[in-house]
N, C-alpha and C positions, 0 to 999 in steps of 0.2 A: 575700436571704440575710442572715446576721448573723454578727458576730464577737463576741468578749468585750467589745469597746469600743463598737460601734455597729451599728445595723440599716440595711440598704440596700434600696432598691427600684430595680431596673434596668429601664429602658425601652430595648430594643434597636431602634434606628431606622436601617434600611439607608440607604445614601447614594444609591441610584438615584433619579433625578429623579421618577419616578412615585410614590415613597413620601415625597415631601417633606412631605405633610400628616401622616405619622406622626411626623416629627421635630418638627413644630410641636406636636402633641398631647403627645408625650413631654416636650418642653422646657417646656410650660406649667406643670408642677408640679415641675420639677427645681431643685435647688440647685447642681448641678455638672454639667458635660458632659465626657465623655471622647471626644475626637475621635481616631479611629483612622486613622493614616496609614501606608501601605505605604512603607517606606524606599526601595524600588526606584523607585516611581512618583512619590514626593514629593507636594506639595500638588496637589489636584485641585479641579475646580469644586465638587464636593459638599462638600469640606472648607470652602471659603469660604461656600457656601450655608448649611451647618449652623452655622457660626460667626455668620453674620449673624442667623439665626433665634434663636440663643442670646442674642445681644445684644438683639435686639428684644423678646424675652420676659423679659428681666431676669435671665438667668443671669449671675452675677458671677465664677464660678470655672471655669476650663477646664484640663483636662489634655490636652496634645497627646501621645498615645501613638504614638511612632514605632516601629512594629512591623516585624518581619522584618529586624531588624538583622543576623541571622545570614546573610542572603542578600546582604548588602553587606559581608561580612567585618568586621562591627562597626566600620565606618569612622567615626571621629570627624569627619572632614571632611564626609561625607555628612550626618551628624546635624546638624552645625552649619549646613550649607547650608539644610536644611529648617527649622530653628529660626529662623534669620535671616529667611527668607522669610515664615514665619508671623507672627513678631513684627511685622514691617513692615506686613503686611496687617492684623493685628488691633489695631494701635495706636489706631485711631479707633473701635473698637467698645466701649470703656469697660469692659473686664473688670477686676475687682479683682485677680485673680491668674491667671497663666498658668504652668503647670509643664509643661515638655517632658521626656519620659522616653524614653530609648532602650531598646527592649525586644525580646525574642524570645519570643512566647507559646509557640512550639514547645518551647523550652528552659527556659522559666520565668524568663528573664533579667529582673530588675528588676520582677517581678510581686509577690512577697511579700518577697523579700530582695534586697539589692544584689548585682549580678552582677560576677564577676571579669572577664567579657568586655568590660565597659564601664568600665575603670579611669579613663577620662577624665571620667566622670560622677560628681559627688560629691553629687547630690541623693538624695532618698528613693526607695524602691521604691513602686510604685503603692498597694498595700494599706495600708501604714503611713501614707502620705500621706492616703488617704481616711479612715482612722480618726481622724486628728489634726486635720484641717482645721476651722477655726472657720467655720461657715457662717451665723453669726448675721446677722440682717438689718441693713442699714445704715439708721439712722434718717433720714439725709439723702437716701436713694435716691428717685428720682422714682416717682410712683404708676404702677403697671402692673397692668392687669387684662386678660389675654387673654380675649376674649369667646368663651364656649363654648356659649352658648344665647341666642337672642333671644326674649323673652316678649312676644307681641303678642295678647292676648286679644280686643281690639277695635280699631277705627280710632283711638280716642282715647288709646291707651297703647302705649308701646314701652319695655320694660325689657331691660337687658342683664345677663346672668349669667355668672359665671366665678369663678376663684380669684385673689384679690389676690396677686401675686407679689412686690411690693415697694411701699414707701411707705405713705402714709396719705392719707385723703380725708375731707372734711367737707362738710356742706351749705354751698352758696355758692361752693365751689371751682370754678375753671374747669378743664375737661379738654379735651384734644385727641385726637381719634381718628386713629390711624395705620393705613393710609398716606394716608387722604384729607385729613388736616389740618383737618377740621371741628371747630369749637369748640362747647362747650356748657357749661352751668352745672349743677352737681349740686343737685337739689331734695331 
């Protein structure tokens, strides 16, 4: 979809464990992740799993969309509890920005405009934030290339293909494959 200010491509990646590979595929080309949290249930294993995948694949910007706030009476305390728990968890994941937004998709609260139901929240609504966020690459970011294809035409050659998600690389640079930790030099 597009707005007057920006074009968007959305990859909907369900949180169920058997669809984890869909999250990795979607995250491999993303600039930002919107992690949807049910205000009633709070953080779940899938939220943590998706956050880790985002970090691993070099996504630097995260929106924690705390949805269904209408079902917890737009409780500021409940929202703050979820935010504090997520920020403590995500502290070591290296995100450049994390914005937590209380919302109710059912009522449109904080989707396109600020909601009167969340007077305690003084941040932006989701869409204006997405339109204005600077997602420019960090020149100091580490090199990341999620491998999407292994090219092995014969026993003497193995090439890895994918989309560079951050950083730069040159001939002679040392690389480390994650999660194995194997090191190699770029030829």
